[in-house]
C-alpha positions in Angstrom: 15.2 -59.8 -13.5 15.2 -56.0 -14.4 17.2 -55.3 -17.7 20.8 -55.0 -17.9 23.0 -52.5 -19.8 26.6 -53.1 -20.6 28.9 -50.7 -20.7 26.6 -47.5 -20.9 22.8 -45.9 -19.4 19.5 -45.7 -21.1 19.3 -42.6 -23.2 16.7 -41.3 -20.4 19.3 -42.4 -17.4 20.7 -39.4 -15.4 24.3 -40.4 -13.9 25.7 -39.3 -11.3 27.9 -36.0 -13.1 25.3 -34.9 -13.8 24.0 -34.8 -9.8 27.2 -34.2 -8.5 27.1 -30.8 -11.5 23.9 -29.9 -10.4 24.6 -29.8 -6.6 27.8 -28.3 -7.7 26.3 -25.6 -9.4 23.6 -25.3 -6.7 26.0 -24.8 -3.5 28.1 -22.6 -5.9 25.1 -20.6 -6.2 23.6 -20.5 -2.7 27.8 -18.9 -2.0 27.1 -16.2 -4.6 24.2 -15.3 -3.6 25.3 -15.3 -0.1 27.9 -13.2 -0.5 26.2 -11.0 -2.8 23.8 -10.0 -0.2 26.2 -9.2 2.4 27.7 -6.8 0.4 24.4 -5.3 -0.4 24.1 -5.1 3.6 27.6 -3.7 3.8 26.9 -1.6 0.7 23.6 0.2 2.4 25.2 0.2 5.4 27.8 2.5 4.0 24.6 5.0 2.2 22.9 5.0 5.4 25.9 7.1 7.2 26.5 9.2 4.6 23.1 10.1 3.9 23.4 10.8 7.2 26.3 13.9 6.7 25.4 14.5 3.9 21.5 15.3 5.9 23.7 17.7 8.3 25.5 19.4 6.5 23.1 20.1 3.0 22.1 23.6 2.1 18.6 24.8 2.8 16.4 23.5 -1.5 16.1 27.0 -3.6 13.2 28.9 -3.5 11.1 27.7 -7.1 11.7 30.6 -9.0 8.0 31.1 -9.5 8.5 32.5 -5.6 10.7 34.4 -6.9 8.8 36.7 -8.4 11.1 35.5 -12.2 8.3 33.7 -13.7 5.3 35.6 -13.3 2.5 35.6 -10.2 0.3 31.9 -10.6 -2.4 33.9 -9.1 -3.5 36.2 -12.7 -3.5 32.7 -14.6 
């Protein structure tokens, strides 16, 4: 017959409560991760829409100062 633990567990035993808490924590974290992944996908879709809108109406970039003759010619250096 094995050891008998009356009223208490040995110090190295893992309680059922600890296991259930860990399982609950894991499920909670997995649910949170799934929710965050969904939010990321939604934000990426919104960003893509905004980038398309900006791309259509964006002004062309200004020419660099050097090409407008404001900083001298790079050839003479």
